[in-house]
Backbone as numpy.savetxt, mean C-alpha at the origin, in Angstrom:
# Nx Ny Nz CAx CAy CAz Cx Cy Cz
-9.19 -27.86 -12.04 -9.98 -26.77 -12.00 -9.22 -25.69 -12.26
-9.16 -24.29 -12.91 -8.92 -23.19 -12.89 -9.07 -22.34 -11.50
-8.42 -21.99 -11.21 -8.36 -21.34 -9.92 -8.24 -19.78 -10.01
-9.11 -18.78 -9.55 -9.76 -17.51 -9.76 -9.29 -16.86 -8.54
-7.91 -16.55 -8.05 -7.42 -15.73 -6.82 -7.79 -14.32 -6.89
-8.48 -14.22 -5.84 -8.88 -12.84 -5.53 -8.54 -12.29 -4.58
-7.55 -13.03 -3.61 -7.46 -12.49 -2.30 -6.87 -11.47 -2.11
-5.71 -11.13 -2.84 -4.81 -9.74 -2.75 -4.17 -9.85 -3.98
-3.39 -8.62 -4.62 -2.81 -8.32 -5.89 -1.09 -8.43 -5.51
-1.13 -9.59 -4.24 0.05 -9.52 -4.01 0.52 -11.35 -4.54
-1.07 -11.94 -4.98 -0.51 -13.44 -5.41 0.25 -13.61 -7.01
0.63 -12.28 -7.78 0.72 -12.40 -8.85 2.03 -12.99 -9.31
2.21 -13.76 -10.45 3.16 -14.22 -10.71 3.97 -13.43 -11.90
5.60 -13.67 -11.72 6.13 -12.17 -12.56 6.02 -12.84 -14.00
5.87 -11.78 -15.00 5.58 -12.03 -16.44 6.85 -12.44 -16.68
6.71 -13.01 -17.96 8.11 -13.50 -18.84 8.93 -12.29 -19.06
9.00 -11.39 -19.13 9.66 -9.72 -19.56 10.21 -9.98 -18.15
9.97 -9.82 -17.00 10.05 -10.11 -16.12 11.33 -11.14 -15.50
11.16 -12.23 -15.56 11.67 -13.29 -15.87 12.75 -13.34 -16.62
12.78 -13.14 -17.66 14.09 -12.85 -18.47 14.70 -11.13 -17.85
14.21 -10.50 -17.51 15.49 -9.36 -16.71 15.63 -10.07 -15.54
15.48 -10.88 -14.89 15.52 -11.61 -13.66 17.30 -12.20 -14.21
16.96 -13.05 -15.21 17.86 -13.97 -15.64 19.07 -13.44 -15.87
19.28 -12.12 -16.81 19.74 -11.41 -17.35 20.95 -10.09 -16.37
19.97 -10.05 -15.35 20.40 -8.53 -14.60 21.92 -9.00 -13.78
22.45 -7.90 -14.61 23.76 -7.43 -13.72 24.00 -7.09 -12.19
24.68 -7.76 -11.24 24.36 -7.62 -9.93 25.64 -7.42 -9.42
25.94 -7.34 -8.34 27.11 -7.01 -7.42 26.33 -6.79 -6.00
27.21 -6.54 -4.49 26.86 -6.73 -3.57 26.37 -5.48 -3.22
24.68 -5.29 -2.95 23.95 -3.78 -3.09 24.61 -3.38 -1.10
24.74 -4.26 -0.38 24.97 -4.07 0.90 26.24 -2.89 0.47
27.35 -3.74 -0.15 28.63 -2.48 -0.04 28.28 -1.67 -1.25
27.17 -1.22 -1.76 27.07 -0.18 -2.99 27.22 -0.60 -4.54
27.23 -1.67 -4.40 27.89 -2.52 -5.86 26.92 -2.81 -6.54
25.64 -2.58 -6.58 24.97 -3.73 -7.66 23.98 -2.69 -8.68
24.47 -2.84 -9.89 23.98 -1.49 -10.63 22.48 -1.67 -11.17
21.83 -3.02 -10.85 20.70 -3.02 -11.28 19.61 -2.54 -10.28
20.02 -2.53 -8.96 19.37 -1.97 -7.81 19.35 -0.63 -7.91
20.79 0.26 -8.00 21.16 1.46 -8.11 20.22 2.13 -9.58
19.71 1.80 -10.10 19.44 2.13 -11.48 17.62 2.03 -11.21
17.19 0.53 -10.35 15.79 0.56 -9.61 15.60 1.90 -8.81
16.10 2.20 -7.79 16.38 3.22 -6.98 15.99 4.73 -7.87
17.52 4.92 -8.83 17.14 6.06 -9.30 15.56 6.10 -10.35
15.18 5.50 -11.07 13.95 5.56 -11.31 13.00 5.56 -11.03
12.78 4.91 -9.65 11.71 5.08 -8.55 11.90 6.39 -8.10
12.98 7.32 -7.42 13.03 8.29 -7.10 12.62 9.45 -7.91
12.86 9.08 -9.24 12.44 9.94 -10.28 10.97 10.35 -10.38
10.22 8.80 -10.62 8.90 8.40 -11.04 8.12 9.34 -9.87
8.75 9.02 -8.71 7.85 9.59 -7.06 8.26 11.07 -7.05
9.22 11.26 -7.70 9.82 13.05 -7.41 10.23 13.01 -6.14
11.29 12.23 -5.51 11.95 12.45 -4.57 13.18 12.15 -4.91
14.13 13.22 -3.85 15.41 12.97 -4.08 16.18 11.82 -4.42
15.82 10.69 -3.49 16.43 9.45 -3.08 15.62 8.61 -3.07
15.87 7.18 -3.33 14.97 6.25 -2.77 15.82 5.12 -2.09
15.22 4.13 -1.77 15.85 2.92 -0.96 14.86 1.54 -1.51
15.69 0.57 -1.91 14.95 -0.65 -2.11 15.04 -1.66 -1.16
13.50 -1.90 -0.32 13.61 -2.53 0.60 12.77 -4.07 0.60
12.65 -4.87 1.20 12.15 -6.19 0.96 10.39 -5.92 1.04
10.09 -5.17 1.78 8.75 -5.09 1.85 7.73 -4.02 2.51
6.91 -3.66 1.99 6.22 -2.78 2.45 6.21 -2.51 3.75
5.95 -3.32 4.67 6.39 -2.87 6.08 7.38 -2.55 6.60
8.53 -3.15 6.30 9.81 -2.96 6.30 10.10 -1.58 6.02
9.37 -1.16 4.52 9.66 0.27 4.69 9.06 1.55 5.41
7.88 1.10 5.58 7.16 1.75 6.56 7.75 1.99 8.36
8.37 0.76 8.70 8.70 0.81 9.98 10.16 1.91 9.69
10.82 1.69 8.93 11.95 2.31 8.33 11.88 4.09 8.75
10.86 4.47 7.87 10.36 5.85 7.65 10.45 6.24 9.15
9.11 5.13 9.93 9.16 5.58 11.79 10.00 5.72 12.34
11.07 5.14 12.00 11.88 4.97 12.75 12.89 6.03 12.71
13.10 6.67 11.67 13.97 7.75 11.19 13.70 9.08 11.64
12.25 9.36 11.21 11.50 10.51 12.03 11.05 10.82 13.28
11.45 9.44 13.81 10.73 9.83 15.12 11.68 9.47 16.04
11.62 10.10 17.80 12.48 9.34 18.64 11.62 8.34 19.57
12.09 7.56 20.42 11.23 6.77 20.99 10.61 7.80 22.33
9.19 7.52 22.47 8.26 8.12 23.06 7.42 9.00 22.71
7.84 9.37 20.99 6.99 9.98 20.40 5.68 9.72 20.08
5.19 10.74 19.41 3.81 10.02 19.18 3.21 10.30 17.87
2.57 9.12 16.88 2.51 9.27 15.39 1.11 9.24 15.38
0.63 10.25 14.27 -0.85 10.10 14.11 -1.10 8.97 13.01
-2.02 8.42 13.25 -2.25 7.39 12.27 -3.93 6.91 12.15
-4.70 6.84 10.98 -5.99 6.62 10.84 -6.15 5.45 11.24
-7.19 5.41 11.74 -7.57 4.34 12.84 -8.00 2.79 12.22
-8.20 2.65 10.57 -8.29 1.62 9.70 -7.16 1.17 8.99
-5.58 2.26 9.35 -4.99 2.02 8.50 -3.88 0.82 8.74
-3.27 0.64 7.75 -2.64 -0.91 7.50 -1.58 -0.81 8.71
-0.75 0.71 8.45 0.22 0.93 9.35 -0.10 0.76 10.85
-0.98 1.07 10.91 -1.22 0.81 12.69 -1.92 -0.39 13.12
-2.93 -1.37 12.02 -3.55 -2.37 12.28 -2.85 -3.94 11.79
-2.13 -3.55 10.80 -1.72 -4.94 10.04 -0.17 -5.09 9.57
0.77 -4.21 10.48 1.96 -4.49 10.69 2.94 -4.94 11.84
2.25 -5.62 12.33 2.70 -6.69 13.35 3.45 -5.52 14.73
2.75 -4.32 14.65 3.09 -3.33 15.76 4.43 -3.04 15.83
4.89 -3.12 14.39 6.44 -2.38 14.82 6.51 -0.62 15.14
5.14 -0.03 15.31 5.40 1.33 15.59 5.63 1.16 17.33
5.09 0.04 18.12 5.64 -0.17 19.57 6.98 -0.81 19.80
7.14 -1.88 18.49 8.24 -2.85 18.84 9.69 -2.15 18.53
9.58 -1.24 17.23 10.59 -1.34 16.70 10.76 0.19 17.30
10.10 1.24 17.17 10.47 2.57 17.00 9.84 3.16 18.58
9.11 2.30 19.44 8.99 2.57 20.72 8.00 3.95 20.40
7.14 3.93 19.77 6.44 5.48 19.48 4.94 5.36 20.20
4.06 5.93 20.64 2.88 5.76 20.68 2.01 5.99 19.67
1.07 5.25 19.32 0.33 5.91 17.80 -1.28 6.35 18.45
-1.44 7.52 18.03 -2.65 8.08 18.23 -3.73 8.05 16.88
-4.82 6.89 17.12 -5.22 6.83 16.05 -6.35 8.02 15.91
-6.61 8.35 14.63 -7.73 9.26 14.54 -9.15 8.47 13.59
-10.30 8.81 13.65 -11.03 8.37 13.08 -11.36 9.39 11.32
-11.80 8.72 10.37 -12.18 9.58 8.71 -12.69 9.10 8.18
-12.94 9.78 7.52 -14.25 9.44 6.15 -13.50 8.78 4.54
-13.50 7.59 4.75 -12.60 6.78 3.33 -11.41 7.65 3.34
-10.37 7.50 4.69 -8.99 7.67 4.67 -8.68 9.00 4.76
-9.48 10.05 5.03 -9.18 11.43 5.25 -9.70 12.02 6.58
-8.66 12.55 7.39 -8.71 12.81 8.50 -9.80 14.15 8.49
-10.54 14.05 9.52 -11.46 15.38 10.23 -10.15 16.15 10.45
-10.30 17.53 9.41 -8.92 18.52 9.95 -8.80 19.20 11.10
-10.21 19.28 11.82 -10.32 19.71 13.15 -10.08 18.83 13.78
-9.98 18.01 13.96 -9.67 16.55 14.65 -8.16 16.61 14.68
-7.83 16.31 13.40 -5.95 16.38 13.36 -5.25 17.61 13.77
-5.92 18.65 13.97 -5.19 19.91 14.37 -5.27 20.41 15.98
-6.46 19.52 16.78 -6.64 19.35 17.73 -5.54 18.42 18.36
-5.32 17.00 17.60 -4.35 16.20 17.92 -2.88 16.73 18.29
-2.37 17.43 16.89 -1.35 17.98 16.83 -0.66 19.03 17.99
-1.86 19.93 18.28 -1.58 21.31 19.08 -1.61 20.97 20.32
-1.09 20.03 20.80 -0.97 19.75 22.30 -0.19 20.78 22.89
-0.15 20.71 24.18 0.54 21.74 25.39 2.03 20.93 25.19
3.03 21.83 25.32 4.42 21.51 25.56 4.54 20.83 27.39
4.57 20.05 27.34 4.52 19.35 28.80 5.09 18.15 28.84
5.82 17.61 30.16 6.77 16.83 29.83 5.73 15.42 30.15
4.14 16.11 30.69 3.71 14.68 30.84 3.23 14.56 29.67
3.03 14.80 28.60 2.25 14.50 27.25 3.43 14.35 26.24
3.07 12.96 25.79 4.29 12.45 24.55 3.89 13.66 23.24
4.58 14.00 22.95 4.64 15.15 21.62 4.47 14.52 20.28
3.71 14.96 19.27 3.49 14.40 18.06 4.40 14.89 17.44
5.21 13.88 16.30 6.15 14.00 15.44 6.18 13.84 14.07
5.01 13.01 13.99 4.96 12.40 12.38 3.44 11.99 12.25
3.07 12.54 11.12 1.52 12.12 10.82 1.62 11.10 9.40
0.54 10.09 9.76 1.14 9.14 8.63 -0.24 9.49 7.53
-0.39 9.03 6.19 -1.42 9.01 5.51 -1.20 7.66 4.72
-2.45 7.06 3.78 -2.62 5.79 3.38 -3.00 6.33 2.20
-2.61 5.85 0.93 -3.42 6.09 -0.40 -2.91 5.10 -1.64
-3.73 4.24 -2.17 -5.01 4.03 -1.56 -5.40 3.62 0.08
-6.41 3.70 0.18 -6.51 3.17 1.50 -7.25 1.91 1.64
-6.53 0.73 2.23 -6.65 -0.47 1.88 -8.10 -1.20 2.56
-8.70 -0.55 3.73 -9.27 -1.32 4.59 -10.75 0.35 4.41
-10.59 0.95 3.44 -11.67 2.04 3.13 -11.82 1.13 1.72
-11.49 0.11 1.14 -11.92 -0.58 0.08 -11.01 0.26 -1.15
-9.99 0.07 -0.79 -8.93 0.80 -2.06 -9.55 2.32 -2.52
-10.14 2.99 -1.25 -10.81 4.51 -1.51 -9.36 5.23 -1.71
-9.63 6.23 -2.56 -8.40 7.40 -3.27 -8.72 8.38 -2.40
-7.63 8.82 -1.81 -7.71 9.63 -0.49 -7.07 11.21 -1.67
-8.24 12.09 -1.45 -8.23 13.30 -2.29 -6.78 14.67 -1.86
-6.38 14.79 -3.16 -5.18 15.60 -3.31 -5.29 16.82 -2.07
-6.55 17.37 -2.19 -6.44 18.29 -1.62 -6.59 18.07 0.25
-6.67 16.94 0.30 -6.30 16.15 1.80 -5.18 16.16 1.85
-4.43 15.96 1.07 -2.87 15.81 1.30 -2.19 17.23 1.45
-2.80 18.27 0.96 -2.26 19.89 1.12 -2.67 20.24 2.36
-3.72 19.81 2.57 -4.71 20.38 4.20 -3.82 19.79 5.05
-3.26 18.35 5.32 -2.41 17.96 6.26 -0.98 18.32 6.08
-0.45 18.41 5.11 0.77 19.44 5.24 0.80 20.74 5.91
-0.45 21.28 5.65 -0.32 22.43 5.99 -0.42 22.44 7.96
-1.13 21.75 8.33 -1.35 21.65 9.42 -0.15 21.00 10.31
0.72 20.04 9.28 2.33 19.41 9.90 2.74 20.73 9.76
3.21 21.16 8.91 4.05 22.73 8.68 3.65 23.73 10.32
2.35 23.72 10.25 2.54 24.70 11.56 3.01 24.44 12.75
3.42 23.34 12.72 3.97 22.31 14.07 5.24 21.77 13.97
5.73 21.68 12.70 7.13 21.37 12.36 7.18 19.53 12.53
5.99 19.23 11.90 5.82 17.58 11.90 6.36 17.19 10.75
6.76 15.76 10.61 7.03 15.11 9.15 5.29 14.74 8.54
5.38 14.30 7.59 4.48 13.32 6.93 5.06 12.22 6.30
4.48 11.06 6.45 4.98 10.13 5.79 3.60 9.25 5.25
3.86 8.64 3.76 2.52 8.34 3.26 2.74 6.56 3.08
2.07 6.17 3.61 2.05 4.58 2.99 1.41 4.56 1.52
2.23 4.77 0.48 1.72 4.81 -0.69 1.40 3.11 -1.38
1.58 2.00 -0.76 1.66 0.76 -1.19 1.01 0.68 -2.66
-0.28 1.41 -2.70 -0.99 1.50 -3.83 -0.83 2.68 -4.50
0.02 4.06 -4.16 -0.28 4.96 -4.74 -0.37 5.35 -6.19
-0.23 4.06 -7.04 -0.10 4.47 -9.03 -1.32 3.70 -8.70
-2.05 2.89 -8.17 -3.54 2.91 -8.36 -4.50 4.25 -8.33
-4.15 4.88 -6.91 -4.79 6.17 -6.88 -4.59 7.38 -8.00
-3.22 7.02 -8.32 -2.76 7.93 -8.98 -3.69 7.91 -10.61
-3.82 6.42 -11.25 -4.42 6.10 -12.28 -5.73 6.38 -11.84
-6.47 5.94 -10.82 -7.96 6.07 -10.68 -8.48 7.82 -10.75
-7.30 8.53 -10.54 -7.58 10.07 -10.00 -7.25 10.70 -11.45
-6.00 10.22 -12.34 -5.97 11.25 -13.20 -4.46 11.89 -12.67
-4.34 12.19 -11.29 -3.45 12.94 -10.60 -1.66 12.15 -10.50
-1.13 12.88 -11.06 0.60 11.94 -10.88 1.21 11.47 -9.49
1.32 10.61 -9.50 1.67 10.20 -7.99 2.79 11.32 -7.44
3.80 11.65 -8.09 4.75 12.62 -7.75 3.90 13.64 -7.11
2.95 14.18 -7.67 2.00 15.40 -6.83 1.17 14.91 -5.67
1.00 14.13 -5.35 0.99 13.46 -3.87 1.42 13.89 -3.09
3.01 12.70 -3.94 4.10 12.67 -2.78 5.00 13.97 -2.37
4.68 15.23 -3.21 5.38 16.24 -2.91 4.74 17.04 -1.29
3.47 16.93 -1.32 2.99 16.86 -0.06 3.65 16.25 1.31
4.21 15.26 1.14 4.82 14.45 2.03 6.38 14.61 1.85
6.88 13.90 3.42 8.67 13.81 3.59 9.11 12.72 3.19
8.11 11.69 3.18 8.88 9.96 2.41 7.31 9.79 2.41
7.76 8.46 1.18 6.59 7.86 0.90 7.11 6.28 0.82
6.36 5.32 1.02 6.40 3.68 0.52 5.71 3.67 -0.28
6.39 2.97 -1.67 5.59 2.42 -2.54 5.94 0.76 -2.97
4.60 -0.11 -2.76 5.01 -1.88 -3.38 5.26 -1.79 -4.84
6.12 -2.47 -5.30 6.24 -3.05 -6.30 5.67 -4.22 -6.76
5.53 -5.09 -5.47 4.73 -6.48 -5.53 3.41 -6.44 -5.38
2.61 -5.07 -5.21 1.14 -4.99 -5.59 0.61 -4.25 -6.56
0.29 -4.87 -7.24 -0.48 -4.31 -8.56 0.38 -4.13 -9.47
1.82 -3.82 -9.49 2.58 -3.60 -10.36 3.32 -5.04 -10.62
2.72 -6.30 -10.19 3.51 -7.37 -10.30 4.92 -8.00 -10.14
5.72 -7.46 -9.81 7.03 -7.65 -9.03 6.94 -8.80 -8.18
7.68 -10.11 -8.03 7.68 -11.14 -6.94 7.89 -10.42 -5.72
8.71 -9.40 -5.52 9.32 -9.10 -4.00 9.35 -7.56 -4.40
9.25 -7.26 -2.92 9.75 -5.59 -2.78 9.30 -4.40 -3.07
10.13 -3.52 -2.15 9.10 -2.07 -2.19 10.35 -0.99 -1.99
9.55 0.60 -2.25 10.47 1.59 -2.62 10.08 2.68 -0.99
11.18 2.75 -0.57 11.02 4.07 0.21 12.07 5.39 -0.42
11.24 6.13 -0.26 11.48 7.47 -1.03 11.56 8.60 -0.39
12.77 9.93 -0.58 12.10 10.93 0.44 13.83 11.38 0.06
14.17 12.73 1.18 15.08 13.47 1.00 16.93 12.15 1.05
17.78 13.09 0.58 18.82 12.33 0.57 19.17 11.78 2.10
19.59 12.84 2.53 19.46 12.66 3.90 18.74 11.25 4.75
17.56 11.39 4.61 16.61 10.46 5.19 17.01 9.37 4.85
17.27 9.13 3.39 17.34 7.79 2.49 18.76 6.95 3.32
19.69 8.07 3.32 21.46 7.81 4.21 21.10 7.38 5.26
19.93 7.88 6.22 19.63 7.30 7.71 18.57 5.80 7.17
17.65 5.56 6.50 16.99 4.87 6.24 17.92 3.53 5.79
18.86 3.47 4.66 19.73 2.61 4.40 20.27 2.27 6.27
20.72 2.83 7.04 21.35 2.81 8.17 20.57 1.31 8.72
19.04 2.07 9.12 18.41 1.19 9.39 17.61 0.12 9.20
17.73 -0.06 7.61 17.28 -1.12 6.85 18.50 -2.63 7.28
19.97 -2.20 7.01 20.93 -2.99 7.72 20.24 -3.34 8.73
19.81 -2.63 9.98 20.04 -3.07 11.52 18.72 -3.78 11.26
17.34 -3.54 10.53 16.74 -4.78 10.73 16.61 -5.90 10.13
18.23 -6.38 9.29 18.50 -7.37 8.54 17.95 -7.17 7.26
17.52 -5.85 6.75 17.15 -5.89 5.44 18.45 -5.77 4.58
19.49 -5.60 4.76 20.56 -5.79 4.01 20.70 -7.12 2.70
20.46 -6.97 1.53 20.45 -7.83 0.82 21.99 -7.76 -0.36
22.35 -8.80 -0.71 23.57 -9.14 -1.72 23.55 -8.93 -2.99
23.38 -9.54 -3.45 23.08 -9.70 -5.25 21.42 -9.60 -5.47
20.88 -8.38 -4.95 19.85 -8.27 -5.08 19.19 -8.02 -6.56
20.24 -7.69 -7.38 19.80 -7.16 -8.50 19.05 -8.20 -9.28
18.66 -9.59 -9.14 17.94 -10.29 -9.58 16.73 -10.03 -9.51
16.12 -9.41 -7.92 14.85 -9.05 -7.61 14.59 -7.85 -8.43
15.57 -6.65 -8.12 15.36 -5.17 -8.99 14.92 -5.15 -10.29
15.17 -6.34 -10.73 15.24 -6.62 -12.37 13.73 -6.35 -12.69
12.98 -7.09 -11.80 11.65 -7.01 -11.99 11.04 -5.69 -11.44
11.45 -5.50 -10.43 10.96 -4.05 -9.90 11.12 -3.03 -10.75
12.24 -3.02 -11.88 12.39 -1.82 -13.32 11.35 -2.11 -14.47
10.62 -3.52 -14.32 10.00 -3.77 -15.17 8.63 -3.49 -14.91
8.42 -3.87 -13.21 7.17 -3.38 -12.90 6.63 -1.87 -13.02
7.79 -0.77 -12.78 7.47 0.34 -12.90 7.02 0.62 -14.57
7.08 0.20 -15.54 6.73 0.49 -16.91 4.98 -0.51 -16.87
4.79 -1.13 -15.95 3.07 -1.52 -15.97 2.03 -0.75 -14.68
2.33 0.82 -15.34 1.63 1.46 -14.22 0.07 1.71 -14.98
0.36 1.74 -16.35 -0.84 2.09 -16.93 -1.83 0.89 -17.24
-1.38 -0.45 -17.06 -2.43 -1.50 -16.64 -3.17 -1.51 -15.89
-2.80 -0.62 -14.62 -3.71 -0.95 -13.48 -5.36 -0.16 -13.94
-5.34 0.02 -14.67 -6.87 0.84 -15.03 -7.70 -0.27 -15.60
-7.02 -1.73 -15.95 -7.65 -2.90 -16.55 -8.43 -3.34 -14.73
-7.46 -3.47 -14.11 -7.79 -4.12 -12.58 -8.95 -2.96 -12.16
-8.88 -1.62 -12.38 -10.07 -0.65 -11.41 -11.05 -1.22 -12.59
-11.12 -1.30 -13.88 -12.97 -1.79 -14.64 -13.35 -3.05 -14.02
-12.28 -4.35 -13.89 -12.65 -5.37 -13.45 -13.39 -5.15 -12.28
-12.81 -4.51 -11.34 -13.31 -4.74 -9.73 -14.73 -3.92 -9.65
-14.64 -2.92 -10.68 -16.03 -2.10 -10.85 -17.15 -3.15 -11.11
-17.04 -4.01 -12.27 -17.78 -4.83 -13.21 -18.25 -5.87 -11.90
-16.83 -6.70 -11.07 -17.72 -7.43 -10.18 -18.36 -7.12 -9.03
-18.07 -5.85 -8.51 -18.90 -5.13 -7.71 -20.31 -4.68 -7.98
-20.52 -4.48 -9.45 -22.04 -4.27 -9.55 -22.33 -5.51 -9.93
-21.93 -6.74 -10.53 -22.41 -8.22 -10.63 -22.92 -8.73 -9.26
-22.14 -8.33 -7.92 -22.50 -8.77 -6.98 -23.48 -7.93 -6.35
-23.44 -6.86 -6.58 -24.57 -5.90 -5.88 -25.93 -6.80 -6.60
-26.30 -7.32 -7.23 -27.37 -7.95 -8.06 -27.77 -9.30 -7.36
-26.79 -9.47 -6.09 -27.40 -10.90 -5.99 -28.01 -10.84 -4.19
-29.10 -11.32 -4.01 -29.56 -11.40 -2.95 -28.77 -11.71 -1.73
-28.84 -10.98 -0.99 -27.66 -11.72 0.20 -26.52 -10.99 0.92
-25.98 -10.49 -0.65 -24.81 -9.64 -0.43 -25.26 -8.00 -0.61
-24.49 -7.46 0.26 -24.24 -6.02 0.60 -22.98 -5.11 0.01
-22.98 -4.31 -0.83 -21.98 -3.70 -1.60 -22.71 -2.89 -2.37
-22.01 -1.51 -2.35 -22.37 -0.78 -2.96 -21.19 -0.07 -4.29
-21.37 -0.55 -5.28 -20.29 -0.37 -6.50 -19.82 1.10 -6.44
-20.82 2.23 -6.55 -20.13 3.26 -6.13 -19.25 3.84 -5.30
-18.88 2.94 -4.69 -17.47 3.21 -3.71 -16.25 2.43 -4.15
-16.57 1.42 -5.09 -15.60 0.97 -5.34 -14.69 1.88 -6.80
-13.48 2.36 -6.46 -12.54 3.48 -6.72 -11.65 2.72 -7.62
-10.88 1.54 -7.24 -9.68 1.12 -7.71 -9.32 -0.50 -7.87
-8.93 -1.09 -7.34 -8.88 -2.64 -7.50 -9.45 -3.54 -6.15
-9.85 -2.86 -5.12 -10.38 -3.61 -4.46 -11.97 -3.46 -3.69
-12.29 -4.28 -3.34 -13.66 -4.44 -3.19 -14.11 -5.20 -1.68
-14.71 -4.39 -0.68 -15.44 -5.13 0.30 -17.33 -5.62 0.35
-17.36 -6.59 0.46 -18.81 -6.90 0.60 -18.86 -7.56 1.89
-20.24 -7.42 2.45 -20.83 -7.68 3.45 -21.78 -9.15 3.48
-21.43 -9.84 4.38 -22.60 -10.65 3.97 -22.64 -11.54 5.38
-23.48 -12.57 5.69 -23.98 -13.25 7.35 -22.80 -13.85 7.61
-22.02 -14.85 6.70 -21.10 -15.44 7.48 -20.08 -15.49 6.66
-19.05 -14.78 6.85 -17.90 -14.44 5.69 -17.31 -15.74 5.23
-16.79 -16.36 6.91 -15.95 -17.46 6.37 -16.84 -18.49 5.82
-17.87 -18.92 6.14 -18.30 -20.39 5.20 -18.59 -19.38 4.04
-18.87 -18.43 3.19 -19.15 -18.20 2.18 -17.66 -18.42 1.29
-16.60 -17.96 1.94 -15.37 -17.94 1.24 -14.90 -19.68 1.03
-15.53 -20.41 1.89 -15.06 -21.96 2.08 -15.80 -22.40 0.72
-16.94 -21.74 0.76 -17.87 -22.22 -0.17 -17.48 -22.03 -1.85
-16.60 -20.67 -1.55 -16.31 -20.07 -3.21 -15.18 -21.05 -3.32
-14.39 -21.69 -2.46 -13.21 -22.28 -2.73 -14.02 -23.61 -3.63
-14.54 -23.89 -3.39 -15.05 -25.30 -3.81 -15.84 -24.84 -5.59
-15.66 -23.91 -5.69 -16.33 -23.09 -7.20 -14.58 -22.65 -7.72
-14.14 -23.05 -7.02 -12.30 -22.65 -7.66 -12.22 -21.15 -7.49
-13.01 -20.09 -6.45 -12.44 -19.10 -6.48 -12.06 -18.51 -5.26
-10.90 -17.81 -4.71 -10.64 -17.68 -3.67 -10.85 -16.04 -3.45
-11.12 -15.75 -1.81 -11.43 -14.83 -1.50 -10.66 -14.76 -0.16
-10.67 -13.19 0.67 -10.43 -13.46 1.98 -11.49 -12.68 2.93
-11.65 -13.72 4.07 -12.60 -13.15 4.61 -11.95 -12.41 5.84
-12.13 -11.09 6.03 -11.35 -10.15 6.76 -12.16 -10.17 8.47
-13.63 -10.33 8.37 -14.04 -10.18 9.67 -15.31 -11.26 9.40
-16.31 -11.55 10.60 -17.39 -12.62 10.65 -18.12 -11.72 9.24
-18.54 -10.98 8.96 -19.31 -10.28 7.62 -18.58 -9.95 6.40
-17.22 -9.35 6.66 -16.66 -8.98 5.78 -15.77 -9.68 4.85
-15.88 -9.49 3.41 -15.30 -10.56 2.34 -14.36 -9.12 1.50
-13.13 -9.68 1.06 -12.02 -8.37 0.47 -11.78 -9.34 -0.50
-12.06 -8.40 -1.88 -11.69 -9.54 -3.21 -10.60 -8.23 -3.97
-9.78 -8.45 -4.62 -9.01 -7.44 -5.27 -8.52 -8.16 -6.58
-8.50 -7.44 -7.56 -8.73 -7.24 -9.16 -6.90 -7.28 -9.12
-5.94 -8.06 -10.26 -5.01 -7.76 -10.40 -4.57 -8.32 -11.96
-3.14 -8.37 -12.13 -2.92 -8.90 -13.85 -3.20 -10.27 -14.12
-3.38 -11.02 -13.31 -3.59 -12.39 -13.48 -5.06 -12.65 -13.49
-5.73 -11.93 -13.42 -7.27 -11.83 -13.35 -7.94 -10.81 -14.38
-9.01 -11.94 -15.19 -9.05 -11.44 -16.81 -10.78 -11.43 -16.25
-11.36 -11.27 -17.42 -12.63 -10.79 -17.39 -13.51 -12.56 -17.17
-12.78 -13.36 -17.61 -13.42 -14.88 -17.14 -13.37 -14.88 -15.70
-12.31 -14.77 -15.12 -12.55 -14.79 -13.59 -13.37 -13.63 -13.03
-13.75 -12.76 -13.53 -14.36 -12.10 -12.89 -16.12 -12.64 -12.95
-16.67 -13.20 -14.18 -17.64 -14.03 -14.67 -17.76 -15.24 -13.56
-16.59 -15.79 -13.58 -16.78 -16.86 -12.70 -16.99 -16.55 -11.35
-16.52 -15.53 -10.58 -16.45 -15.26 -9.33 -17.93 -14.67 -9.28
-18.98 -13.80 -9.97 -20.16 -13.33 -9.93 -20.87 -14.63 -10.20
-20.67 -15.79 -10.78 -21.13 -17.13 -10.86 -21.52 -17.70 -9.67
-20.21 -17.85 -8.95 -20.09 -18.94 -7.48 -21.10 -18.04 -6.61
-21.03 -16.93 -6.48 -21.70 -16.17 -5.77 -23.03 -16.42 -5.87
-23.40 -16.40 -6.91 -25.00 -16.75 -7.35 -25.66 -17.81 -6.98
-24.28 -18.72 -7.51 -24.62 -20.25 -6.89 -24.83 -20.44 -5.39
-23.95 -20.00 -4.61 -24.14 -19.92 -3.30 -25.18 -19.26 -2.86
-25.98 -18.18 -2.79 -26.55 -17.72 -2.46 -28.26 -17.63 -3.21
-28.45 -18.93 -4.05 -29.45 -18.99 -4.34 -30.46 -20.12 -3.65
């Protein structure tokens, strides 16, 4: 049976072009600064996102963890969105690695209420009170169903941060999805933040790796922290080569968005499924059912894979290895289950 895997856009297989690039990559010891393929990837990535420098890291979680460690001191407070990935799904590195205190704020589809944000950062200077030194953003926002956080919100957050001399870090794991969906260049979002992480293995199809980008001095410190965390790699050009190919696959993300919207529209017509197709902006959809785990198990019997996020929430993600036939199969499987 053919399997239609909607669990995540991280399940993709490398393209043939990636495999060729990996096989033919010129490599060196990256810890010693000798890998030309990694250097080229970092140069291209910094240029693409509009930052001075970039660092290739094994994962998005490590990229975010490094950014927090560089921008903060132990005991500082970090503003996070209450449903953000960096707060909920990165194994607590805020506390474990950086020893900072997260201050979760509610939002509307990933965009803070600016009044609440101002209140959070405008704390009295007091030895009893941890001081906020970093604000984090996420775009697209995973657990708001791949929502695109508006550029206007980035401008507003930057203004608040500048008023108190606070840094801003963007978890841009899927920033290129936001760019393709909005028509706004990724570097335009990035100009309002001090640092940004984006994934090569989500949506763009690379097998491994993420990019952390920012000022040159920041990246120099980040390289040191990466080594401290065990992220220094040797002849890693064999992986970086696939990342270079991935940076050329951004335009195709529009196909993932179209298919996600089609999937959402199809599922919205199935009695027993609660979903608003109008809220599907990119490649992630969330739908509600009465027993998510049971439904996911039944889907598997029909060759469709999805993730039960809670007792009633199912997440499905489109990607380069999902085609129109997979979308139709998923809609058919849900109809069979709920008929």
